[in-house]
C-alpha positions as CSV (number, residue, x, y, z in Angstrom):
1,X,146.3,135.6,23.9
2,X,144.9,139.1,23.8
3,X,142.2,140.9,21.9
4,X,143.0,143.6,19.4
5,X,140.4,146.3,19.8
6,X,139.1,148.4,16.9
7,X,139.4,152.2,17.3
8,X,136.9,153.4,20.0
9,X,135.9,149.8,20.9
10,X,135.7,149.0,24.6
11,X,135.6,145.7,26.5
12,X,132.5,145.1,28.6
13,X,133.3,141.6,30.0
14,X,136.0,139.0,29.6
15,X,136.9,135.6,31.0
16,X,138.1,132.1,30.4
17,X,136.0,129.9,28.1
18,X,136.0,126.8,25.9
19,X,134.6,126.9,22.4
20,X,133.5,123.7,20.8
21,X,135.0,123.0,17.4
22,X,133.4,119.6,16.5
23,X,133.9,117.5,19.6
24,X,136.9,119.4,20.9
25,X,136.4,122.0,23.6
26,X,139.1,124.5,22.7
27,X,140.3,126.4,25.7
28,X,140.9,130.2,25.6
29,X,139.3,133.5,26.4
30,X,136.1,135.1,25.6
31,X,135.6,138.9,25.3
32,X,132.4,140.9,25.0
33,X,132.9,144.4,23.6
34,X,130.4,147.1,22.7
35,X,130.5,145.8,19.1
36,X,131.3,142.0,19.1
37,X,131.8,138.7,20.9
38,X,135.3,137.4,20.4
39,X,136.9,134.0,21.3
40,X,140.7,133.6,21.2
41,X,142.1,130.1,21.8
42,X,145.2,129.4,23.9
43,X,148.2,128.4,21.7
44,X,148.5,124.9,23.3
45,X,145.2,123.6,21.7
46,X,145.1,121.2,18.8
47,X,142.7,123.6,17.0
48,X,143.8,127.1,17.6
49,X,141.6,129.9,16.3
50,X,140.2,133.3,16.8
51,X,136.6,134.1,15.9
52,X,134.6,137.3,16.2
53,X,130.8,137.7,16.0
54,X,129.4,141.2,15.5
55,X,126.6,141.8,18.0
56,X,124.3,142.5,15.1
57,X,124.8,138.9,13.8
58,X,123.7,137.3,17.1
59,X,120.0,136.5,16.9
60,X,119.6,134.3,20.0
61,X,121.5,133.2,23.1
62,X,120.5,130.0,25.0
63,X,121.8,128.5,28.1
64,X,123.0,124.9,27.7
65,X,124.3,122.1,29.9
66,X,127.7,120.6,29.1
67,X,127.4,116.9,28.7
68,X,123.7,117.3,29.3
69,X,124.3,117.8,33.0
70,X,126.6,120.7,33.9
71,X,124.9,124.1,33.8
72,X,127.9,126.1,32.5
73,X,127.3,126.6,28.8
74,X,125.7,128.9,26.3
75,X,124.8,128.6,22.6
76,X,125.1,131.7,20.5
77,X,122.8,131.5,17.4
78,X,124.0,133.6,14.4
79,X,121.9,135.1,11.6
80,X,123.6,132.7,9.1
81,X,122.2,129.7,11.0
82,X,125.4,128.7,12.8
83,X,125.2,127.7,16.4
84,X,128.4,128.4,18.4
85,X,128.7,126.5,21.7
86,X,130.7,127.8,24.7
87,X,131.6,126.6,28.2
88,X,131.8,129.6,30.5
89,X,131.5,130.5,34.2
90,X,128.6,132.8,35.1
91,X,126.6,132.1,32.0
92,X,123.6,134.0,33.3
93,X,125.6,137.2,33.6
94,X,127.2,136.6,30.1
95,X,123.8,136.2,28.5
96,X,122.5,139.3,30.3
97,X,125.5,141.4,29.3
98,X,125.4,140.3,25.6
99,X,121.7,141.2,25.5
100,X,122.4,144.6,27.1
101,X,125.2,145.3,24.7
102,X,122.7,144.6,21.9
103,X,120.3,147.1,23.4
104,X,117.7,144.4,24.4
């Protein structure tokens, strides 16, 4: 599991994460670059996938509580109306870094 960078692209932050696909929390890694947010699942998951969201397509980021209780999640709202849910450590820093990468 590793990210393939575009020419000139640089990683700002990376770490372990779960990405919700339906009710399954798919384990993997999350990467923030100066251009996009990328999730790459581990190969051992039932639903393996890689998804990338250009920073320009992210219109909002909200903290969320996993299972309504655990303060370790974030929701990324995209311009097309999708809401992508992640479980991450240090969500406050992730949200801050994404906003900074967007120039906000």
